[in-house]
N, C-alpha and C positions, 0 to 999 in steps of 0.2 A: 622186331621193335613194335610193329603195328599190333601184333597179337598181345604184347605186353600192355600197350596203351589201352587196348580194348578191355583187357582184363581189369585194369585199374578203374575204368569208367563203370564197368559192370559191377565191381565190388562196391563202388561208391553209391551206385543207384540202389542196389538190392539190399544193402545193410539197413534199409529203412525199417526193418523189423524192430529196430531199437527205439522207435518212436514211443511217445508216452502212452500209457494204458488208457487214460481218459483225456479227451480232447474237446475243448469248447469250439463250437462252430459259430462264427459271427456272420451275419447276413442281413440284408435289407429286404423288405417285402414280407409276404406271408410265409414263404417256405425257402429253405436253402436250395441252391442249385448245385449241379456237379462241380462248378467252379468254386463254390463256397466250401464244399467238402474237400476238394483237392487242396485249396489254399490252407484250410485248417490242418489237414494231414501233413502237408509239406512244411508247415510252420511249427510242427509239434516236436521238433528235435529238442532234447534237453541241453540247454546251453551250458549247464554245469558239468556235463560229461567230460571227463579228463582224457578218455581214449581218443587220440587224434583220428584214428580210422573211423570211429563212430561219429566224430564231429563232422566228418566229410561224407557221411552216408547218403545224404540227400543231394549232394553237390551237383551232380550232372542234371538230374531232372529239375531241381530247384532253379538251376541256372537257366535252363530252357524255359521254365515257367516264368521266371522274372523277365527274360528277354521278350517273351510274348506279351506280358502285361505292359511293358514299356514300349512296345511297338518296334523292337529291334529285331532284325533278321536273325534266324536261328543259325547255328554253326553248321558247316557242311556235314552231311550225313545224318542230320537230326531233323525229325519231323514231330510236330505236336498237333494232334487233332482234338478239338474240344467241341463236342456235340451237346449243346445245352438242352436241346429238345428231347433227346433220348437219354440224357443223363450219363454220358460216357466220355472218358478221356483216354487217348492213346498216345504214348510217347515211344518213339522208335529211334534207335541209334544204329546205323549201318556202317560197317567198315569191312571192305572186301567181302568174304563169305560169311562174316559174322553179323548177327542181328540180335539186338536187345529190345524186347518189348515190355513196356510197363503200362498196365491198364488200370483204370479206376472207373467204378460205376456204383449206382445205388438202386435199391428197390424200395418201393413204398409197401409197408406191411399192411395186412388186411385190417388190423385194429385201428388204423389211421393215427396211431400214437407214436409209432416208431418207423424208422427207416434202417435198412441194412446197407452198409457201405463196404466195398471190397477193393483191395489193392493187390494186384497180381503182377509177378515178375517171371518172365520166361526168356531163356536164351536159346538161340538157334545157330547152327553152323551148316552152311551149304544146304539150306532148306530143311534140315532135320533138327529136331529138338536136341540140344546139347546142354544139359543142366549143369549149373555151377553150384557152388556151396550155398549160395544165398537165393536161389530160385525159391519162390514161395507165393502162397495165396493167403492173405490175411483179411479177416472180417472185423468190422466195428458195428455196433448197434447204436443208432442215434435215437435219443429220447426227445420228443417234441417239447415236452414241458421244461426240461432242464437245459435244452439246447446244447447238450453234450453227447459225445459218442464214446463208447468204451469197447475195448477189445472183447470179442465175442466168439464163442466156439459152438454154441448150440444151434448149428446150422443144418442138421439133419444128416450129415455125412462126415467122415473123417478125411481130412486133407492129407493125402499120401502122394508120394512122388515116384514110387517104383512098385512093381508087383513081384510076386513070388516066381513067376515064370520069365522074369528077366526084362520086362518092359519098363521104360521110363514113362512118366505121366506128366502131361502139361494141361493147363486149364486155359480156356478162352472165355472171357466175360462177354455178355451180350451187349452189342450196340443197338440192335433191334431185338424185340422179344424180351423174354425174361429168364431164359434158361442158360445154364453154363454147359459148355461142351468140353468133355474130357477126352484127350487123345492119348492112346497107348502106343508108344513108339518101340517097335521091335527092330532087330537088326536089318531085316529086309522087308518089313511090312508095318502097317499101322491099322488101328481100328479106333472107332469113336463111340462114346456113349454120351447121353444127355442127362444132366441133372435138372429135373423139372422143379420150377418154383411154384409153391402152392399158396403164396401170400404170407407165409411164416417161415418155412424151411424148404430145403431141397430134398429130392429123392430120385433115385434111378427109376 
């Protein structure tokens, strides 16, 4: 029963890929913060969508986000870290050996006209990456002039989740620094590579 419950929470969280392709970011001050990006992203669900599963896609993380905003303690097994200084958010849901991680962060681009926002979902079991159907890394590019961010793929690499030699791939967004760490999970070993940020794109 617990595994079924975890799977339901996992599905609800990670179906966030159904969010709108273009999202307006509302904020006060000179520039948006990670909380502004997260709020915009988590509020981007299409209310007219008829699919009940997709209607609940953001349910778990939205609920934790709303609890935090209202000053209500989070549910057991749930943590939410909001690091405004470093532009990073981490949501975790733990149940027995299961761990669901959802990360959000952004990068300032070198042209000072755009920012890159990322939303990353990864699931683990007993300390090892255990990908589900909806694991994923998604990018949006924010335009300072329009105050909108749009789905974006020109990031310098292809987002993949497995390799030809049988490894699963997971991504870790940076809380400090600017680079993304890619972990390759084999049956009895793992290795890592770093995607370096150059102010516009990433490269190995």
